[in-house]
N, CA, C, O and the ligand as a Tripos MOL2 file, in Angstrom:
@<TRIPOS>MOLECULE
protein
  233   231    59     0     0
PROTEIN
NO_CHARGES

@<TRIPOS>ATOM
      1 N         -18.7230   -6.5250   11.9320 N.3       1 MET1
      2 CA        -17.3580   -6.6360   12.1590 C.3       1 MET1
      3 C         -16.5020   -7.4060   11.1760 C.2       1 MET1
      4 O         -16.9950   -8.3000   10.4880 O.2       1 MET1
      5 N         -15.2660   -7.0780   11.1060 N.am      2 ALA2
      6 CA        -14.4050   -7.7330   10.0720 C.3       2 ALA2
      7 C         -13.0590   -7.8230   10.6810 C.2       2 ALA2
      8 O         -12.5800   -6.9840   11.4440 O.2       2 ALA2
      9 N         -12.4470   -8.9960   10.2470 N.am      3 THR3
     10 CA        -11.0960   -9.2970   10.9050 C.3       3 THR3
     11 C          -9.9400   -8.7790    9.9320 C.2       3 THR3
     12 O          -9.8530   -9.1600    8.7650 O.2       3 THR3
     13 N          -9.1560   -7.9710   10.4620 N.am      4 CYS4
     14 CA         -7.9380   -7.6570    9.6060 C.3       4 CYS4
     15 C          -6.9910   -8.7910    9.3320 C.2       4 CYS4
     16 O          -6.7300   -9.5830   10.2380 O.2       4 CYS4
     17 N          -6.4520   -8.9190    8.1170 N.am      5 LYS5
     18 CA         -5.7270  -10.0050    7.6430 C.3       5 LYS5
     19 C          -4.3130   -9.7740    7.9560 C.2       5 LYS5
     20 O          -3.4900  -10.6700    7.7730 O.2       5 LYS5
     21 N          -3.9250   -8.4210    8.4970 N.am      6 GLY6
     22 CA         -2.6330   -8.1960    8.8170 C.3       6 GLY6
     23 C          -2.3460   -8.4960   10.1440 C.2       6 GLY6
     24 O          -1.3160   -9.1230   10.3950 O.2       6 GLY6
     25 N          -3.2370   -8.0800   11.1980 N.am      7 CYS7
     26 CA         -2.8890   -8.1640   12.5410 C.3       7 CYS7
     27 C          -3.8930   -9.0490   13.3730 C.2       7 CYS7
     28 O          -3.7070   -9.4040   14.5370 O.2       7 CYS7
     29 N          -4.9590   -9.3400   12.6100 N.am      8 GLY8
     30 CA         -5.9920  -10.2690   13.3790 C.3       8 GLY8
     31 C          -6.9260   -9.5390   14.1670 C.2       8 GLY8
     32 O          -7.8050  -10.1840   14.7390 O.2       8 GLY8
     33 N          -6.8770   -8.1170   14.3110 N.am      9 ASP9
     34 CA         -7.9000   -7.3450   15.1290 C.3       9 ASP9
     35 C          -9.1490   -7.3620   14.4170 C.2       9 ASP9
     36 O          -9.2460   -7.4870   13.1960 O.2       9 ASP9
     37 N         -10.2010   -7.2160   15.3120 N.am     10 GLU10
     38 CA        -11.5460   -6.9300   14.6840 C.3      10 GLU10
     39 C         -11.7070   -5.4990   14.6940 C.2      10 GLU10
     40 O         -11.4440   -4.7730   15.6530 O.2      10 GLU10
     41 N         -12.2250   -5.0710   13.3890 N.am     11 VAL11
     42 CA        -12.3390   -3.5180   13.3620 C.3      11 VAL11
     43 C         -13.7480   -3.4730   12.5760 C.2      11 VAL11
     44 O         -14.2300   -4.4450   11.9950 O.2      11 VAL11
     45 N         -14.3080   -2.2370   12.6480 N.am     12 ASP12
     46 CA        -15.5210   -1.8710   12.2180 C.3      12 ASP12
     47 C         -15.5510   -1.8840   10.5750 C.2      12 ASP12
     48 O         -16.5310   -2.2440    9.9220 O.2      12 ASP12
     49 N         -14.2690   -1.4140   10.0040 N.am     13 ALA13
     50 CA        -14.2460   -1.1330    8.5970 C.3      13 ALA13
     51 C         -12.7850   -1.5910    8.2480 C.2      13 ALA13
     52 O         -11.8190   -1.3290    8.9650 O.2      13 ALA13
     53 N         -12.7250   -2.2550    7.1480 N.am     14 LEU14
     54 CA        -11.3610   -2.6200    6.5690 C.3      14 LEU14
     55 C         -11.0650   -1.6790    5.3750 C.2      14 LEU14
     56 O         -11.9740   -1.2590    4.6580 O.2      14 LEU14
     57 N          -9.8180   -1.3750    5.1930 N.am     15 VAL15
     58 CA         -9.3740   -0.5090    4.0820 C.3      15 VAL15
     59 C          -8.7310   -1.3930    3.0620 C.2      15 VAL15
     60 O          -7.9140   -2.2580    3.3770 O.2      15 VAL15
     61 N          -9.1150   -1.1620    1.8280 N.am     16 SER16
     62 CA         -8.5510   -1.8950    0.7380 C.3      16 SER16
     63 C          -7.2320   -1.2280    0.2990 C.2      16 SER16
     64 O          -7.2990   -0.0530   -0.0640 O.2      16 SER16
     65 N          -6.0940   -1.8280    0.2950 N.am     17 VAL17
     66 CA         -4.9070   -1.2630   -0.0520 C.3      17 VAL17
     67 C          -4.1030   -2.2920   -1.0320 C.2      17 VAL17
     68 O          -4.1830   -3.5140   -0.9040 O.2      17 VAL17
     69 N          -3.4600   -1.7550   -1.8470 N.am     18 LYS18
     70 CA         -2.7860   -2.4840   -2.8820 C.3      18 LYS18
     71 C          -1.3470   -2.7590   -2.2690 C.2      18 LYS18
     72 O          -0.6600   -1.8080   -1.8970 O.2      18 LYS18
     73 N          -0.8880   -4.0910   -2.1650 N.am     19 VAL19
     74 CA          0.3820   -4.3910   -1.6690 C.3      19 VAL19
     75 C           0.8500   -5.4320   -2.5490 C.2      19 VAL19
     76 O           0.2000   -6.4530   -2.7730 O.2      19 VAL19
     77 N           2.1610   -5.1320   -3.1280 N.am     20 ASP20
     78 CA          2.7350   -5.9540   -4.1550 C.3      20 ASP20
     79 C           1.6660   -6.1870   -5.3840 C.2      20 ASP20
     80 O           1.5710   -7.2760   -5.9510 O.2      20 ASP20
     81 N           1.0590   -5.3100   -5.6480 N.am     21 GLY21
     82 CA          0.0230   -5.5070   -6.8740 C.3      21 GLY21
     83 C          -1.2000   -6.1630   -6.5120 C.2      21 GLY21
     84 O          -2.0900   -6.2930   -7.3530 O.2      21 GLY21
     85 N          -1.3400   -6.6340   -5.2170 N.am     22 LYS22
     86 CA         -2.4590   -7.3580   -4.8430 C.3      22 LYS22
     87 C          -3.4450   -6.3880   -3.7880 C.2      22 LYS22
     88 O          -2.9650   -5.5620   -3.0120 O.2      22 LYS22
     89 N          -4.6470   -6.6170   -3.9070 N.am     23 THR23
     90 CA         -5.5170   -5.7320   -3.1200 C.3      23 THR23
     91 C          -5.7290   -6.4840   -1.8200 C.2      23 THR23
     92 O          -6.1960   -7.6220   -1.8790 O.2      23 THR23
     93 N          -5.4280   -5.9470   -0.6650 N.am     24 ARG24
     94 CA         -5.5260   -6.6230    0.5030 C.3      24 ARG24
     95 C          -6.4780   -5.7360    1.4370 C.2      24 ARG24
     96 O          -6.4470   -4.5060    1.3960 O.2      24 ARG24
     97 N          -7.2750   -6.4160    2.2280 N.am     25 LYS25
     98 CA         -8.1730   -5.6850    3.1750 C.3      25 LYS25
     99 C          -7.5200   -5.6390    4.5520 C.2      25 LYS25
    100 O          -7.2990   -6.6570    5.2090 O.2      25 LYS25
    101 N          -7.2280   -4.4220    4.9470 N.am     26 LEU26
    102 CA         -6.4760   -4.4280    6.3240 C.3      26 LEU26
    103 C          -7.2220   -3.3410    7.1820 C.2      26 LEU26
    104 O          -8.0840   -2.6390    6.6520 O.2      26 LEU26
    105 N          -6.8950   -3.2080    8.4850 N.am     27 CYS27
    106 CA         -7.3940   -2.2880    9.3400 C.3      27 CYS27
    107 C          -6.5970   -0.9340    9.0800 C.2      27 CYS27
    108 O          -5.6400   -0.9570    8.3060 O.2      27 CYS27
    109 N          -6.9600    0.1900    9.6830 N.am     28 GLU28
    110 CA         -6.3060    1.4290    9.3310 C.3      28 GLU28
    111 C          -4.8350    1.4620    9.6000 C.2      28 GLU28
    112 O          -4.0500    2.0100    8.8260 O.2      28 GLU28
    113 N          -4.4470    0.8270   10.7840 N.am     29 ASP29
    114 CA         -3.1400    0.7930   11.0950 C.3      29 ASP29
    115 C          -2.3150   -0.0270   10.0280 C.2      29 ASP29
    116 O          -1.3040    0.4400    9.5050 O.2      29 ASP29
    117 N          -2.7520   -1.1230    9.7760 N.am     30 CYS30
    118 CA         -1.9200   -2.0750    8.8030 C.3      30 CYS30
    119 C          -1.9700   -1.3030    7.4510 C.2      30 CYS30
    120 O          -0.9820   -1.2680    6.7170 O.2      30 CYS30
    121 N          -3.0980   -0.7070    7.1490 N.am     31 ALA31
    122 CA         -3.1400   -0.0660    5.7690 C.3      31 ALA31
    123 C          -2.0610    1.0670    5.6990 C.2      31 ALA31
    124 O          -1.3710    1.2090    4.6900 O.2      31 ALA31
    125 N          -1.9290    1.9240    6.8780 N.am     32 ASP32
    126 CA         -1.0910    2.9980    6.8670 C.3      32 ASP32
    127 C           0.5490    2.3230    6.7170 C.2      32 ASP32
    128 O           1.4350    2.8210    6.0230 O.2      32 ASP32
    129 N           0.6500    1.3470    7.3720 N.am     33 ARG33
    130 CA          2.0700    0.4900    7.2940 C.3      33 ARG33
    131 C           2.1820    0.1910    5.8690 C.2      33 ARG33
    132 O           3.1920    0.5590    5.2700 O.2      33 ARG33
    133 N           1.1750   -0.4900    5.2130 N.am     34 ALA34
    134 CA          1.3900   -0.9880    3.8990 C.3      34 ALA34
    135 C           1.5160    0.1780    2.8650 C.2      34 ALA34
    136 O           2.1550    0.0160    1.8250 O.2      34 ALA34
    137 N           0.9080    1.3270    3.1630 N.am     35 ARG35
    138 CA          1.1000    2.4930    2.3880 C.3      35 ARG35
    139 C           2.5480    3.0050    2.3530 C.2      35 ARG35
    140 O           3.1210    3.3620    1.3240 O.2      35 ARG35
    141 N           3.1140    3.0020    3.6710 N.am     36 GLU36
    142 CA          4.4030    3.4330    3.7080 C.3      36 GLU36
    143 C           5.4130    2.5320    2.9230 C.2      36 GLU36
    144 O           6.3360    2.9820    2.2450 O.2      36 GLU36
    145 N           5.1160    1.1430    3.1040 N.am     37 GLU37
    146 CA          5.9750    0.1790    2.3160 C.3      37 GLU37
    147 C           5.6550    0.3590    0.9200 C.2      37 GLU37
    148 O           6.5410    0.1070    0.1030 O.2      37 GLU37
    149 N           4.4340    0.7890    0.4880 N.am     38 GLY38
    150 CA          4.1190    0.8450   -0.8920 C.3      38 GLY38
    151 C           4.8030    2.0880   -1.4620 C.2      38 GLY38
    152 O           5.1610    2.1040   -2.6400 O.2      38 GLY38
    153 N           4.9950    3.1510   -0.6300 N.am     39 GLU39
    154 CA          5.7110    4.2550   -1.1270 C.3      39 GLU39
    155 C           7.0970    4.1240   -1.4650 C.2      39 GLU39
    156 O           7.6370    4.8510   -2.2990 O.2      39 GLU39
    157 N           7.7380    3.1310   -0.7790 N.am     40 ILE40
    158 CA          9.0990    2.7300   -1.0620 C.3      40 ILE40
    159 C           9.0920    2.1760   -2.5460 C.2      40 ILE40
    160 O           9.8500    2.5770   -3.4290 O.2      40 ILE40
    161 N           8.1140    1.1870   -2.6930 N.am     41 GLN41
    162 CA          8.0820    0.5010   -3.9490 C.3      41 GLN41
    163 C           7.8480    1.7040   -5.2160 C.2      41 GLN41
    164 O           8.5250    1.7430   -6.2440 O.2      41 GLN41
    165 N           6.8220    2.5750   -4.8990 N.am     42 GLU42
    166 CA          6.5630    3.6930   -5.7820 C.3      42 GLU42
    167 C           7.8250    4.3910   -6.1460 C.2      42 GLU42
    168 O           8.1550    4.6050   -7.3120 O.2      42 GLU42
    169 N           8.5390    4.7490   -5.0700 N.am     43 ALA43
    170 CA          9.7130    5.5750   -5.2320 C.3      43 ALA43
    171 C          10.7730    4.9330   -6.1240 C.2      43 ALA43
    172 O          11.4140    5.5950   -6.9410 O.2      43 ALA43
    173 N          10.9410    3.5720   -5.9350 N.am     44 SER44
    174 CA         11.9550    2.9630   -6.8490 C.3      44 SER44
    175 C          11.5890    2.7190   -8.2350 C.2      44 SER44
    176 O          12.4240    2.5360   -9.1210 O.2      44 SER44
    177 N          10.2000    2.7170   -8.4310 N.am     45 GLU45
    178 CA          9.5810    2.7350   -9.8050 C.3      45 GLU45
    179 C           9.7520    4.0520  -10.4130 C.2      45 GLU45
    180 O          10.0030    4.1590  -11.6130 O.2      45 GLU45
    181 N           9.6150    5.1620   -9.5590 N.am     46 ALA46
    182 CA          9.9010    6.5800  -10.0640 C.3      46 ALA46
    183 C          11.2430    6.7060  -10.5780 C.2      46 ALA46
    184 O          11.4350    7.2580  -11.6610 O.2      46 ALA46
    185 N          12.2120    6.2240   -9.8670 N.am     47 VAL47
    186 CA         13.5970    6.1870  -10.2480 C.3      47 VAL47
    187 C          13.7780    5.6790  -11.6290 C.2      47 VAL47
    188 O          14.3590    6.3270  -12.5010 O.2      47 VAL47
    189 N          13.2430    4.4550  -11.8120 N.am     48 VAL48
    190 CA         13.3390    3.8600  -13.1360 C.3      48 VAL48
    191 C          12.6870    4.7250  -14.2390 C.2      48 VAL48
    192 O          13.1840    4.8600  -15.3570 O.2      48 VAL48
    193 N          11.5830    5.2750  -13.8520 N.am     49 GLN49
    194 CA         10.8320    6.1340  -14.8450 C.3      49 GLN49
    195 C          11.6940    7.3600  -15.2020 C.2      49 GLN49
    196 O          11.7960    7.8040  -16.3450 O.2      49 GLN49
    197 N          12.2790    7.8430  -14.1560 N.am     50 ASN50
    198 CA         13.3260    9.0270  -14.3560 C.3      50 ASN50
    199 C          14.3960    8.6400  -15.2820 C.2      50 ASN50
    200 O          14.7310    9.4120  -16.1800 O.2      50 ASN50
    201 N          14.9770    7.4550  -15.1200 N.am     51 MET51
    202 CA         16.1660    6.9970  -15.9690 C.3      51 MET51
    203 C          15.5780    6.9250  -17.4560 C.2      51 MET51
    204 O          16.2910    7.1080  -18.4430 O.2      51 MET51
    205 N          14.2530    6.6500  -17.5220 N.am     52 MET52
    206 CA         13.8010    6.6080  -19.0370 C.3      52 MET52
    207 C          13.3420    7.8160  -19.5070 C.2      52 MET52
    208 O          12.7660    7.8450  -20.5940 O.2      52 MET52
    209 N          13.5230    8.9350  -18.7890 N.am     53 GLY53
    210 CA         13.1970   10.3550  -19.2100 C.3      53 GLY53
    211 C          11.7670   10.4320  -19.1680 C.2      53 GLY53
    212 O          11.1700   11.0210  -20.0700 O.2      53 GLY53
    213 N          11.1060    9.8550  -18.1360 N.am     54 PHE54
    214 CA          9.6180    9.8230  -17.9050 C.3      54 PHE54
    215 C           9.3750   10.4290  -16.6680 C.2      54 PHE54
    216 O           9.8360    9.9180  -15.6470 O.2      54 PHE54
    217 N           8.5860   11.6440  -16.6250 N.am     55 LYS55
    218 CA          8.1740   12.1350  -15.4660 C.3      55 LYS55
    219 C           7.0490   11.6340  -14.7520 C.2      55 LYS55
    220 O           5.9840   11.5180  -15.3580 O.2      55 LYS55
    221 N           7.1450   11.2690  -13.3540 N.am     56 GLY56
    222 CA          6.1220   10.5330  -12.6900 C.3      56 GLY56
    223 C           4.9010   11.5640  -12.5030 C.2      56 GLY56
    224 O           4.9250   12.7190  -12.9290 O.2      56 GLY56
    225 N           3.8860   11.0090  -11.8410 N.am     57 ARG57
    226 CA          2.6830   11.6840  -11.5360 C.3      57 ARG57
    227 C           2.8520   12.6910  -10.4510 C.2      57 ARG57
    228 O           2.0020   13.5730  -10.3320 O.2      57 ARG57
    229 N           3.9660   12.6310   -9.5810 N.am     58 ARG58
    230 CA          4.0550   13.5830   -8.5560 C.3      58 ARG58
    231 C           4.8710   14.6240   -8.7890 C.2      58 ARG58
    232 O           5.0060   15.5050   -7.9400 O.2      58 ARG58
    233 ZN         -4.3970   -4.7050   11.0120 Zn       59 ZN59
@<TRIPOS>BOND
     1     1     2 1
     2     2     3 1
     3     3     4 2
     4     3     5 am
     5     5     6 1
     6     6     7 1
     7     7     8 2
     8     7     9 am
     9     9    10 1
    10    10    11 1
    11    11    12 2
    12    11    13 am
    13    13    14 1
    14    14    15 1
    15    15    16 2
    16    15    17 am
    17    17    18 1
    18    18    19 1
    19    19    20 2
    20    19    21 am
    21    21    22 1
    22    22    23 1
    23    23    24 2
    24    23    25 am
    25    25    26 1
    26    26    27 1
    27    27    28 2
    28    27    29 am
    29    29    30 1
    30    30    31 1
    31    31    32 2
    32    31    33 am
    33    33    34 1
    34    34    35 1
    35    35    36 2
    36    35    37 am
    37    37    38 1
    38    38    39 1
    39    39    40 2
    40    39    41 am
    41    41    42 1
    42    42    43 1
    43    43    44 2
    44    43    45 am
    45    45    46 1
    46    46    47 1
    47    47    48 2
    48    47    49 am
    49    49    50 1
    50    50    51 1
    51    51    52 2
    52    51    53 am
    53    53    54 1
    54    54    55 1
    55    55    56 2
    56    55    57 am
    57    57    58 1
    58    58    59 1
    59    59    60 2
    60    59    61 am
    61    61    62 1
    62    62    63 1
    63    63    64 2
    64    63    65 am
    65    65    66 1
    66    66    67 1
    67    67    68 2
    68    67    69 am
    69    69    70 1
    70    70    71 1
    71    71    72 2
    72    71    73 am
    73    73    74 1
    74    74    75 1
    75    75    76 2
    76    75    77 am
    77    77    78 1
    78    78    79 1
    79    79    80 2
    80    79    81 am
    81    81    82 1
    82    82    83 1
    83    83    84 2
    84    83    85 am
    85    85    86 1
    86    86    87 1
    87    87    88 2
    88    87    89 am
    89    89    90 1
    90    90    91 1
    91    91    92 2
    92    91    93 am
    93    93    94 1
    94    94    95 1
    95    95    96 2
    96    95    97 am
    97    97    98 1
    98    98    99 1
    99    99   100 2
   100    99   101 am
   101   101   102 1
   102   102   103 1
   103   103   104 2
   104   103   105 am
   105   105   106 1
   106   106   107 1
   107   107   108 2
   108   107   109 am
   109   109   110 1
   110   110   111 1
   111   111   112 2
   112   111   113 am
   113   113   114 1
   114   114   115 1
   115   115   116 2
   116   115   117 am
   117   117   118 1
   118   118   119 1
   119   119   120 2
   120   119   121 am
   121   121   122 1
   122   122   123 1
   123   123   124 2
   124   123   125 am
   125   125   126 1
   126   126   127 1
   127   127   128 2
   128   127   129 am
   129   129   130 1
   130   130   131 1
   131   131   132 2
   132   131   133 am
   133   133   134 1
   134   134   135 1
   135   135   136 2
   136   135   137 am
   137   137   138 1
   138   138   139 1
   139   139   140 2
   140   139   141 am
   141   141   142 1
   142   142   143 1
   143   143   144 2
   144   143   145 am
   145   145   146 1
   146   146   147 1
   147   147   148 2
   148   147   149 am
   149   149   150 1
   150   150   151 1
   151   151   152 2
   152   151   153 am
   153   153   154 1
   154   154   155 1
   155   155   156 2
   156   155   157 am
   157   157   158 1
   158   158   159 1
   159   159   160 2
   160   159   161 am
   161   161   162 1
   162   162   163 1
   163   163   164 2
   164   163   165 am
   165   165   166 1
   166   166   167 1
   167   167   168 2
   168   167   169 am
   169   169   170 1
   170   170   171 1
   171   171   172 2
   172   171   173 am
   173   173   174 1
   174   174   175 1
   175   175   176 2
   176   175   177 am
   177   177   178 1
   178   178   179 1
   179   179   180 2
   180   179   181 am
   181   181   182 1
   182   182   183 1
   183   183   184 2
   184   183   185 am
   185   185   186 1
   186   186   187 1
   187   187   188 2
   188   187   189 am
   189   189   190 1
   190   190   191 1
   191   191   192 2
   192   191   193 am
   193   193   194 1
   194   194   195 1
   195   195   196 2
   196   195   197 am
   197   197   198 1
   198   198   199 1
   199   199   200 2
   200   199   201 am
   201   201   202 1
   202   202   203 1
   203   203   204 2
   204   203   205 am
   205   205   206 1
   206   206   207 1
   207   207   208 2
   208   207   209 am
   209   209   210 1
   210   210   211 1
   211   211   212 2
   212   211   213 am
   213   213   214 1
   214   214   215 1
   215   215   216 2
   216   215   217 am
   217   217   218 1
   218   218   219 1
   219   219   220 2
   220   219   221 am
   221   221   222 1
   222   222   223 1
   223   223   224 2
   224   223   225 am
   225   225   226 1
   226   226   227 1
   227   227   228 2
   228   227   229 am
   229   229   230 1
   230   230   231 1
   231   231   232 2
@<TRIPOS>SUBSTRUCTURE
     1 MET1         2 RESIDUE 1 A MET
     2 ALA2         6 RESIDUE 1 A ALA
     3 THR3        10 RESIDUE 1 A THR
     4 CYS4        14 RESIDUE 1 A CYS
     5 LYS5        18 RESIDUE 1 A LYS
     6 GLY6        22 RESIDUE 1 A GLY
     7 CYS7        26 RESIDUE 1 A CYS
     8 GLY8        30 RESIDUE 1 A GLY
     9 ASP9        34 RESIDUE 1 A ASP
    10 GLU10       38 RESIDUE 1 A GLU
    11 VAL11       42 RESIDUE 1 A VAL
    12 ASP12       46 RESIDUE 1 A ASP
    13 ALA13       50 RESIDUE 1 A ALA
    14 LEU14       54 RESIDUE 1 A LEU
    15 VAL15       58 RESIDUE 1 A VAL
    16 SER16       62 RESIDUE 1 A SER
    17 VAL17       66 RESIDUE 1 A VAL
    18 LYS18       70 RESIDUE 1 A LYS
    19 VAL19       74 RESIDUE 1 A VAL
    20 ASP20       78 RESIDUE 1 A ASP
    21 GLY21       82 RESIDUE 1 A GLY
    22 LYS22       86 RESIDUE 1 A LYS
    23 THR23       90 RESIDUE 1 A THR
    24 ARG24       94 RESIDUE 1 A ARG
    25 LYS25       98 RESIDUE 1 A LYS
    26 LEU26      102 RESIDUE 1 A LEU
    27 CYS27      106 RESIDUE 1 A CYS
    28 GLU28      110 RESIDUE 1 A GLU
    29 ASP29      114 RESIDUE 1 A ASP
    30 CYS30      118 RESIDUE 1 A CYS
    31 ALA31      122 RESIDUE 1 A ALA
    32 ASP32      126 RESIDUE 1 A ASP
    33 ARG33      130 RESIDUE 1 A ARG
    34 ALA34      134 RESIDUE 1 A ALA
    35 ARG35      138 RESIDUE 1 A ARG
    36 GLU36      142 RESIDUE 1 A GLU
    37 GLU37      146 RESIDUE 1 A GLU
    38 GLY38      150 RESIDUE 1 A GLY
    39 GLU39      154 RESIDUE 1 A GLU
    40 ILE40      158 RESIDUE 1 A ILE
    41 GLN41      162 RESIDUE 1 A GLN
    42 GLU42      166 RESIDUE 1 A GLU
    43 ALA43      170 RESIDUE 1 A ALA
    44 SER44      174 RESIDUE 1 A SER
    45 GLU45      178 RESIDUE 1 A GLU
    46 ALA46      182 RESIDUE 1 A ALA
    47 VAL47      186 RESIDUE 1 A VAL
    48 VAL48      190 RESIDUE 1 A VAL
    49 GLN49      194 RESIDUE 1 A GLN
    50 ASN50      198 RESIDUE 1 A ASN
    51 MET51      202 RESIDUE 1 A MET
    52 MET52      206 RESIDUE 1 A MET
    53 GLY53      210 RESIDUE 1 A GLY
    54 PHE54      214 RESIDUE 1 A PHE
    55 LYS55      218 RESIDUE 1 A LYS
    56 GLY56      222 RESIDUE 1 A GLY
    57 ARG57      226 RESIDUE 1 A ARG
    58 ARG58      230 RESIDUE 1 A ARG
    59 ZN59       233 GROUP 0 **** ****
Protein backbone atom coordinates (compact mmCIF):
# COMPACT_ATOMS: atom_id res chain seq x y z
CA MET A 1 0.00 0.00 0.00
CA ALA A 2 1.07 3.52 -0.67
CA THR A 3 -0.27 6.89 0.36
CA CYS A 4 -1.21 9.49 -2.22
CA LYS A 5 0.58 12.80 -1.69
CA GLY A 6 -2.38 14.67 -3.15
CA CYS A 7 -5.40 13.48 -1.14
CA GLY A 8 -3.85 11.23 1.50
CA ASP A 9 -5.80 8.15 0.38
CA GLU A 10 -4.19 4.73 0.57
CA VAL A 11 -4.06 3.11 -2.86
CA ASP A 12 -2.56 -0.06 -4.32
CA ALA A 13 -0.52 1.78 -6.90
CA LEU A 14 0.59 5.34 -7.37
CA VAL A 15 0.90 7.06 -10.72
CA SER A 16 3.89 9.22 -11.52
CA VAL A 17 2.79 12.53 -13.00
CA LYS A 18 4.78 15.59 -13.91
CA VAL A 19 3.37 18.68 -12.24
CA ASP A 20 5.14 21.99 -12.73
CA GLY A 21 8.13 20.09 -14.05
CA LYS A 22 8.33 17.91 -10.93
CA THR A 23 7.42 14.25 -10.83
CA ARG A 24 4.84 13.52 -8.16
CA LYS A 25 3.35 10.20 -7.13
CA LEU A 26 -0.42 10.40 -6.92
CA CYS A 27 -3.44 8.14 -6.98
CA GLU A 28 -5.32 7.86 -10.28
CA ASP A 29 -7.90 10.47 -9.28
CA CYS A 30 -5.26 13.03 -8.40
CA ALA A 31 -3.20 12.04 -11.46
CA ASP A 32 -6.19 12.72 -13.71
CA ARG A 33 -6.69 16.12 -12.11
CA ALA A 34 -2.99 16.90 -12.39
CA ARG A 35 -3.07 15.89 -16.06
CA GLU A 36 -5.97 18.23 -16.71
CA GLU A 37 -4.08 21.05 -15.07
CA GLY A 38 -0.97 19.98 -16.95
CA GLU A 39 -2.85 20.22 -20.24
CA ILE A 40 -3.56 23.86 -19.53
CA GLN A 41 0.17 24.43 -19.09
CA GLU A 42 0.94 22.50 -22.28
CA ALA A 43 -1.67 24.52 -24.14
CA SER A 44 -0.12 27.82 -23.10
CA GLU A 45 3.28 26.49 -24.10
CA ALA A 46 1.85 25.50 -27.49
CA VAL A 47 0.61 29.06 -27.98
CA VAL A 48 4.12 30.36 -27.40
CA GLN A 49 5.51 27.77 -29.80
CA ASN A 50 3.00 28.77 -32.47
CA MET A 51 4.03 32.38 -32.05
CA MET A 52 7.56 31.30 -32.82
CA GLY A 53 6.38 29.50 -35.96
CA PHE A 54 6.96 26.17 -34.27
CA LYS A 55 4.46 23.34 -34.73
CA GLY A 56 3.74 21.35 -31.57
CA ARG A 57 3.76 17.62 -31.28
CA ARG A 58 -0.04 17.34 -31.46
ZN1 LIG B 1 -4.99 11.21 -4.47
